[in-house]
N, CA, C and O atoms as a GROMACS GRO file, in nm:
protein
  348
    1MET      N    1  -8.243  -2.974  -9.755
    1MET     CA    2  -8.149  -3.070  -9.696
    1MET      C    3  -8.196  -3.039  -9.530
    1MET      O    4  -8.205  -2.926  -9.482
    2THR      N    5  -8.220  -3.152  -9.465
    2THR     CA    6  -8.235  -3.120  -9.337
    2THR      C    7  -8.135  -3.256  -9.246
    2THR      O    8  -8.102  -3.368  -9.285
    3THR      N    9  -8.115  -3.201  -9.142
    3THR     CA   10  -8.036  -3.281  -9.066
    3THR      C   11  -8.119  -3.325  -8.923
    3THR      O   12  -8.216  -3.270  -8.871
    4LYS      N   13  -8.045  -3.443  -8.881
    4LYS     CA   14  -8.137  -3.497  -8.708
    4LYS      C   15  -8.058  -3.449  -8.648
    4LYS      O   16  -7.946  -3.419  -8.690
    5PRO      N   17  -8.104  -3.431  -8.526
    5PRO     CA   18  -8.054  -3.381  -8.409
    5PRO      C   19  -7.969  -3.479  -8.356
    5PRO      O   20  -7.998  -3.595  -8.385
    6PRO      N   21  -7.851  -3.453  -8.271
    6PRO     CA   22  -7.774  -3.604  -8.283
    6PRO      C   23  -7.825  -3.670  -8.142
    6PRO      O   24  -7.890  -3.626  -8.047
    7SER      N   25  -7.767  -3.797  -8.174
    7SER     CA   26  -7.821  -3.906  -8.079
    7SER      C   27  -7.777  -3.841  -7.917
    7SER      O   28  -7.678  -3.778  -7.879
    8PRO      N   29  -7.905  -3.891  -7.844
    8PRO     CA   30  -7.888  -3.852  -7.672
    8PRO      C   31  -7.740  -3.900  -7.650
    8PRO      O   32  -7.692  -3.988  -7.720
    9VAL      N   33  -7.682  -3.848  -7.565
    9VAL     CA   34  -7.559  -3.916  -7.511
    9VAL      C   35  -7.586  -3.920  -7.368
    9VAL      O   36  -7.626  -3.816  -7.316
   10GLN      N   37  -7.569  -4.030  -7.293
   10GLN     CA   38  -7.547  -4.116  -7.186
   10GLN      C   39  -7.434  -4.088  -7.083
   10GLN      O   40  -7.338  -4.160  -7.108
   11PRO      N   41  -7.418  -4.024  -6.999
   11PRO     CA   42  -7.302  -4.024  -6.922
   11PRO      C   43  -7.254  -4.140  -6.848
   11PRO      O   44  -7.332  -4.213  -6.787
   12ALA      N   45  -7.108  -4.160  -6.853
   12ALA     CA   46  -7.036  -4.265  -6.816
   12ALA      C   47  -7.092  -4.292  -6.668
   12ALA      O   48  -7.126  -4.202  -6.591
   13ASP      N   49  -7.097  -4.416  -6.643
   13ASP     CA   50  -7.123  -4.444  -6.487
   13ASP      C   51  -6.961  -4.422  -6.394
   13ASP      O   52  -6.857  -4.486  -6.410
   14GLN      N   53  -6.983  -4.331  -6.317
   14GLN     CA   54  -6.852  -4.259  -6.256
   14GLN      C   55  -6.774  -4.367  -6.164
   14GLN      O   56  -6.659  -4.335  -6.132
   15SER      N   57  -6.816  -4.475  -6.125
   15SER     CA   58  -6.772  -4.591  -6.111
   15SER      C   59  -6.679  -4.658  -6.164
   15SER      O   60  -6.582  -4.707  -6.105
   16ARG      N   61  -6.710  -4.664  -6.312
   16ARG     CA   62  -6.637  -4.759  -6.399
   16ARG      C   63  -6.481  -4.718  -6.388
   16ARG      O   64  -6.444  -4.603  -6.362
   17ILE      N   65  -6.381  -4.843  -6.415
   17ILE     CA   66  -6.242  -4.818  -6.372
   17ILE      C   67  -6.214  -4.724  -6.477
   17ILE      O   68  -6.153  -4.631  -6.424
   18GLU      N   69  -6.232  -4.698  -6.621
   18GLU     CA   70  -6.213  -4.573  -6.697
   18GLU      C   71  -6.201  -4.465  -6.714
   18GLU      O   72  -6.115  -4.404  -6.778
   19GLN      N   73  -6.327  -4.413  -6.631
   19GLN     CA   74  -6.342  -4.272  -6.531
   19GLN      C   75  -6.285  -4.265  -6.425
   19GLN      O   76  -6.264  -4.150  -6.385
   20LEU      N   77  -6.239  -4.374  -6.344
   20LEU     CA   78  -6.182  -4.338  -6.233
   20LEU      C   79  -6.010  -4.308  -6.299
   20LEU      O   80  -5.932  -4.217  -6.270
   21ALA      N   81  -5.996  -4.400  -6.377
   21ALA     CA   82  -5.835  -4.406  -6.436
   21ALA      C   83  -5.817  -4.219  -6.470
   21ALA      O   84  -5.736  -4.136  -6.428
   22TYR      N   85  -5.915  -4.211  -6.549
   22TYR     CA   86  -5.876  -4.058  -6.624
   22TYR      C   87  -5.924  -3.917  -6.490
   22TYR      O   88  -5.851  -3.823  -6.458
   23ALA      N   89  -6.014  -3.936  -6.457
   23ALA     CA   90  -6.051  -3.860  -6.304
   23ALA      C   91  -5.918  -3.863  -6.203
   23ALA      O   92  -5.897  -3.774  -6.120
   24SER      N   93  -5.828  -3.983  -6.223
   24SER     CA   94  -5.733  -3.986  -6.098
   24SER      C   95  -5.626  -3.911  -6.187
   24SER      O   96  -5.517  -3.934  -6.134
   25VAL      N   97  -5.609  -3.829  -6.302
   25VAL     CA   98  -5.493  -3.761  -6.352
   25VAL      C   99  -5.585  -3.652  -6.372
   25VAL      O  100  -5.512  -3.563  -6.414
   26SER      N  101  -5.711  -3.605  -6.366
   26SER     CA  102  -5.748  -3.470  -6.397
   26SER      C  103  -5.680  -3.373  -6.336
   26SER      O  104  -5.648  -3.267  -6.391
   27ALA      N  105  -5.648  -3.409  -6.197
   27ALA     CA  106  -5.554  -3.232  -6.135
   27ALA      C  107  -5.428  -3.249  -6.160
   27ALA      O  108  -5.353  -3.158  -6.127
   28ILE      N  109  -5.384  -3.340  -6.209
   28ILE     CA  110  -5.240  -3.297  -6.268
   28ILE      C  111  -5.195  -3.219  -6.375
   28ILE      O  112  -5.246  -3.249  -6.482
   29PRO      N  113  -5.107  -3.119  -6.378
   29PRO     CA  114  -5.070  -3.017  -6.445
   29PRO      C  115  -5.013  -3.029  -6.545
   29PRO      O  116  -4.894  -3.033  -6.515
   30VAL      N  117  -5.033  -3.042  -6.721
   30VAL     CA  118  -4.975  -3.110  -6.792
   30VAL      C  119  -4.935  -2.974  -6.905
   30VAL      O  120  -4.970  -2.859  -6.878
   31VAL      N  121  -4.877  -3.001  -7.002
   31VAL     CA  122  -4.816  -2.889  -7.066
   31VAL      C  123  -4.949  -2.907  -7.207
   31VAL      O  124  -5.010  -2.807  -7.244
   32GLU      N  125  -4.970  -3.010  -7.253
   32GLU     CA  126  -5.099  -3.041  -7.360
   32GLU      C  127  -5.209  -3.153  -7.269
   32GLU      O  128  -5.175  -3.241  -7.191
   33PRO      N  129  -5.322  -3.122  -7.304
   33PRO     CA  130  -5.420  -3.166  -7.224
   33PRO      C  131  -5.431  -3.347  -7.339
   33PRO      O  132  -5.497  -3.447  -7.310
   34HIS      N  133  -5.375  -3.333  -7.416
   34HIS     CA  134  -5.338  -3.498  -7.484
   34HIS      C  135  -5.208  -3.590  -7.402
   34HIS      O  136  -5.183  -3.711  -7.406
   35ASP      N  137  -5.151  -3.494  -7.341
   35ASP     CA  138  -5.042  -3.569  -7.225
   35ASP      C  139  -5.092  -3.612  -7.114
   35ASP      O  140  -5.031  -3.701  -7.056
   36ARG      N  141  -5.235  -3.551  -7.049
   36ARG     CA  142  -5.326  -3.598  -6.960
   36ARG      C  143  -5.398  -3.729  -6.981
   36ARG      O  144  -5.424  -3.820  -6.902
   37ASP      N  145  -5.424  -3.712  -7.111
   37ASP     CA  146  -5.521  -3.819  -7.204
   37ASP      C  147  -5.419  -3.984  -7.177
   37ASP      O  148  -5.471  -4.088  -7.136
   38ARG      N  149  -5.284  -3.970  -7.209
   38ARG     CA  150  -5.190  -4.073  -7.225
   38ARG      C  151  -5.140  -4.087  -7.129
   38ARG      O  152  -5.071  -4.188  -7.137
   39LEU      N  153  -5.128  -4.011  -6.968
   39LEU     CA  154  -5.128  -4.070  -6.848
   39LEU      C  155  -5.264  -4.126  -6.782
   39LEU      O  156  -5.262  -4.201  -6.685
   40GLY      N  157  -5.361  -4.089  -6.834
   40GLY     CA  158  -5.499  -4.148  -6.800
   40GLY      C  159  -5.459  -4.287  -6.829
   40GLY      O  160  -5.432  -4.374  -6.746
   41TYR      N  161  -5.461  -4.299  -6.994
   41TYR     CA  162  -5.465  -4.406  -7.040
   41TYR      C  163  -5.357  -4.529  -6.983
   41TYR      O  164  -5.388  -4.647  -6.965
   42ASN      N  165  -5.228  -4.470  -6.960
   42ASN     CA  166  -5.134  -4.569  -6.891
   42ASN      C  167  -5.190  -4.638  -6.764
   42ASN      O  168  -5.183  -4.755  -6.726
   43VAL      N  169  -5.269  -4.490  -6.690
   43VAL     CA  170  -5.325  -4.543  -6.524
   43VAL      C  171  -5.433  -4.711  -6.581
   43VAL      O  172  -5.425  -4.824  -6.533
   44TRP      N  173  -5.504  -4.672  -6.669
   44TRP     CA  174  -5.642  -4.740  -6.688
   44TRP      C  175  -5.548  -4.868  -6.725
   44TRP      O  176  -5.579  -4.975  -6.672
   45ARG      N  177  -5.456  -4.865  -6.796
   45ARG     CA  178  -5.439  -4.986  -6.854
   45ARG      C  179  -5.329  -5.087  -6.719
   45ARG      O  180  -5.316  -5.210  -6.719
   46GLN      N  181  -5.270  -4.998  -6.627
   46GLN     CA  182  -5.208  -5.059  -6.519
   46GLN      C  183  -5.314  -5.100  -6.420
   46GLN      O  184  -5.276  -5.187  -6.341
   47LEU      N  185  -5.437  -5.059  -6.406
   47LEU     CA  186  -5.533  -5.075  -6.307
   47LEU      C  187  -5.619  -5.219  -6.396
   47LEU      O  188  -5.648  -5.315  -6.325
   48THR      N  189  -5.650  -5.225  -6.526
   48THR     CA  190  -5.664  -5.323  -6.574
   48THR      C  191  -5.573  -5.466  -6.586
   48THR      O  192  -5.590  -5.572  -6.526
   49LEU      N  193  -5.498  -5.439  -6.659
   49LEU     CA  194  -5.373  -5.559  -6.648
   49LEU      C  195  -5.282  -5.588  -6.562
   49LEU      O  196  -5.208  -5.686  -6.573
   50LYS      N  197  -5.278  -5.494  -6.450
   50LYS     CA  198  -5.174  -5.521  -6.310
   50LYS      C  199  -5.059  -5.608  -6.397
   50LYS      O  200  -5.026  -5.726  -6.393
   51MET      N  201  -5.018  -5.507  -6.469
   51MET     CA  202  -4.893  -5.588  -6.525
   51MET      C  203  -4.758  -5.497  -6.445
   51MET      O  204  -4.672  -5.547  -6.373
   52ASP      N  205  -4.772  -5.363  -6.480
   52ASP     CA  206  -4.659  -5.261  -6.402
   52ASP      C  207  -4.712  -5.214  -6.273
   52ASP      O  208  -4.825  -5.216  -6.223
   53SER      N  209  -4.622  -5.180  -6.242
   53SER     CA  210  -4.642  -5.083  -6.149
   53SER      C  211  -4.700  -4.951  -6.173
   53SER      O  212  -4.690  -4.903  -6.286
   54LEU      N  213  -4.779  -4.867  -6.053
   54LEU     CA  214  -4.810  -4.712  -6.098
   54LEU      C  215  -4.685  -4.642  -6.173
   54LEU      O  216  -4.686  -4.610  -6.292
   55GLU      N  217  -4.585  -4.626  -6.089
   55GLU     CA  218  -4.432  -4.582  -6.108
   55GLU      C  219  -4.408  -4.585  -6.217
   55GLU      O  220  -4.369  -4.486  -6.278
   56SER      N  221  -4.434  -4.764  -6.301
   56SER     CA  222  -4.382  -4.735  -6.434
   56SER      C  223  -4.497  -4.691  -6.531
   56SER      O  224  -4.471  -4.666  -6.649
   57ALA      N  225  -4.622  -4.682  -6.482
   57ALA     CA  226  -4.731  -4.666  -6.566
   57ALA      C  227  -4.728  -4.496  -6.617
   57ALA      O  228  -4.772  -4.452  -6.722
   58VAL      N  229  -4.659  -4.419  -6.503
   58VAL     CA  230  -4.623  -4.279  -6.508
   58VAL      C  231  -4.482  -4.247  -6.603
   58VAL      O  232  -4.460  -4.136  -6.653
   59THR      N  233  -4.415  -4.333  -6.612
   59THR     CA  234  -4.286  -4.298  -6.639
   59THR      C  235  -4.296  -4.360  -6.809
   59THR      O  236  -4.240  -4.300  -6.901
   60THR      N  237  -4.370  -4.480  -6.830
   60THR     CA  238  -4.417  -4.523  -6.963
   60THR      C  239  -4.528  -4.405  -7.057
   60THR      O  240  -4.532  -4.394  -7.180
   61ALA      N  241  -4.588  -4.346  -6.982
   61ALA     CA  242  -4.709  -4.288  -7.031
   61ALA      C  243  -4.620  -4.151  -7.083
   61ALA      O  244  -4.691  -4.084  -7.158
   62GLY      N  245  -4.500  -4.098  -7.066
   62GLY     CA  246  -4.406  -4.005  -7.148
   62GLY      C  247  -4.469  -3.851  -7.130
   62GLY      O  248  -4.437  -3.753  -7.198
   63ALA      N  249  -4.569  -3.853  -7.019
   63ALA     CA  250  -4.629  -3.729  -7.035
   63ALA      C  251  -4.554  -3.596  -6.982
   63ALA      O  252  -4.478  -3.589  -6.885
   64ARG      N  253  -4.585  -3.513  -7.051
   64ARG     CA  254  -4.482  -3.351  -6.998
   64ARG      C  255  -4.573  -3.284  -6.860
   64ARG      O  256  -4.670  -3.207  -6.866
   65MET      N  257  -4.532  -3.319  -6.786
   65MET     CA  258  -4.601  -3.292  -6.638
   65MET      C  259  -4.532  -3.173  -6.597
   65MET      O  260  -4.415  -3.155  -6.632
   66LEU      N  261  -4.597  -3.088  -6.522
   66LEU     CA  262  -4.554  -2.920  -6.470
   66LEU      C  263  -4.506  -3.024  -6.308
   66LEU      O  264  -4.436  -2.962  -6.228
   67ILE      N  265  -4.534  -3.132  -6.279
   67ILE     CA  266  -4.460  -3.158  -6.122
   67ILE      C  267  -4.373  -3.301  -6.151
   67ILE      O  268  -4.361  -3.365  -6.256
   68SER      N  269  -4.337  -3.317  -6.066
   68SER     CA  270  -4.248  -3.441  -6.082
   68SER      C  271  -4.311  -3.545  -6.059
   68SER      O  272  -4.409  -3.538  -5.984
   69ASP      N  273  -4.266  -3.691  -6.127
   69ASP     CA  274  -4.347  -3.815  -6.105
   69ASP      C  275  -4.390  -3.863  -5.988
   69ASP      O  276  -4.490  -3.934  -5.972
   70GLN      N  277  -4.304  -3.817  -5.894
   70GLN     CA  278  -4.301  -3.847  -5.793
   70GLN      C  279  -4.444  -3.854  -5.681
   70GLN      O  280  -4.505  -3.930  -5.605
   71GLU      N  281  -4.443  -3.677  -5.752
   71GLU     CA  282  -4.583  -3.596  -5.684
   71GLU      C  283  -4.670  -3.647  -5.759
   71GLU      O  284  -4.765  -3.677  -5.686
   72ALA      N  285  -4.692  -3.676  -5.870
   72ALA     CA  286  -4.780  -3.715  -5.999
   72ALA      C  287  -4.883  -3.854  -5.918
   72ALA      O  288  -5.003  -3.878  -5.911
   73ILE      N  289  -4.738  -3.930  -5.863
   73ILE     CA  290  -4.773  -4.081  -5.834
   73ILE      C  291  -4.868  -4.087  -5.686
   73ILE      O  292  -4.951  -4.174  -5.662
   74ARG      N  293  -4.834  -3.981  -5.604
   74ARG     CA  294  -4.875  -3.922  -5.493
   74ARG      C  295  -5.044  -3.907  -5.498
   74ARG      O  296  -5.126  -3.970  -5.431
   75ILE      N  297  -5.066  -3.813  -5.590
   75ILE     CA  298  -5.199  -3.760  -5.629
   75ILE      C  299  -5.267  -3.874  -5.684
   75ILE      O  300  -5.377  -3.909  -5.641
   76ILE      N  301  -5.205  -3.937  -5.783
   76ILE     CA  302  -5.314  -4.051  -5.841
   76ILE      C  303  -5.349  -4.141  -5.730
   76ILE      O  304  -5.469  -4.154  -5.703
   77ARG      N  305  -5.260  -4.205  -5.662
   77ARG     CA  306  -5.254  -4.298  -5.552
   77ARG      C  307  -5.359  -4.221  -5.468
   77ARG      O  308  -5.470  -4.275  -5.472
   78ALA      N  309  -5.354  -4.128  -5.405
   78ALA     CA  310  -5.449  -4.078  -5.322
   78ALA      C  311  -5.598  -4.074  -5.387
   78ALA      O  312  -5.681  -4.124  -5.312
   79PHE      N  313  -5.638  -4.036  -5.480
   79PHE     CA  314  -5.729  -4.025  -5.547
   79PHE      C  315  -5.763  -4.161  -5.551
   79PHE      O  316  -5.874  -4.171  -5.499
   80LEU      N  317  -5.711  -4.304  -5.599
   80LEU     CA  318  -5.749  -4.393  -5.586
   80LEU      C  319  -5.802  -4.478  -5.492
   80LEU      O  320  -5.892  -4.560  -5.509
   81ARG      N  321  -5.724  -4.443  -5.361
   81ARG     CA  322  -5.718  -4.469  -5.230
   81ARG      C  323  -5.883  -4.440  -5.187
   81ARG      O  324  -5.968  -4.516  -5.140
   82ASP      N  325  -5.887  -4.280  -5.230
   82ASP     CA  326  -6.050  -4.238  -5.162
   82ASP      C  327  -6.148  -4.327  -5.233
   82ASP      O  328  -6.238  -4.379  -5.166
   83LYS      N  329  -6.138  -4.355  -5.389
   83LYS     CA  330  -6.244  -4.447  -5.428
   83LYS      C  331  -6.238  -4.566  -5.414
   83LYS      O  332  -6.302  -4.645  -5.484
   84GLY      N  333  -6.137  -4.607  -5.291
   84GLY     CA  334  -6.165  -4.777  -5.268
   84GLY      C  335  -6.038  -4.874  -5.348
   84GLY      O  336  -6.031  -4.996  -5.341
   85ILE      N  337  -5.951  -4.791  -5.421
   85ILE     CA  338  -5.897  -4.864  -5.498
   85ILE      C  339  -5.746  -4.890  -5.439
   85ILE      O  340  -5.693  -4.795  -5.382
   86THR      N  341  -5.686  -4.994  -5.449
   86THR     CA  342  -5.540  -4.990  -5.360
   86THR      C  343  -5.456  -5.008  -5.492
   86THR      O  344  -5.501  -5.079  -5.582
   87VAL      N  345  -5.330  -4.940  -5.505
   87VAL     CA  346  -5.216  -4.984  -5.624
   87VAL      C  347  -5.074  -5.002  -5.561
   87VAL      O  348  -4.978  -5.033  -5.633
   0.00000   0.00000   0.00000
């Protein structure tokens, strides 16, 4: 029995909104990695749907962060501002 090598994976474009959303939360200390994923998803949702504020996205995520919500919002907002996105 032989197996084929896996398909080559091309890295996603770093300027895509999904990559920016998840990268914006990468520096936030959390209890488990899944907490960061939930937070990144809610930031992405806020950026694409523009329904809620960033503050609401952080609260809705329910991520167990090791810093305050206000500090996390400051970090996310600063990262996005550096990338040219205003929230």
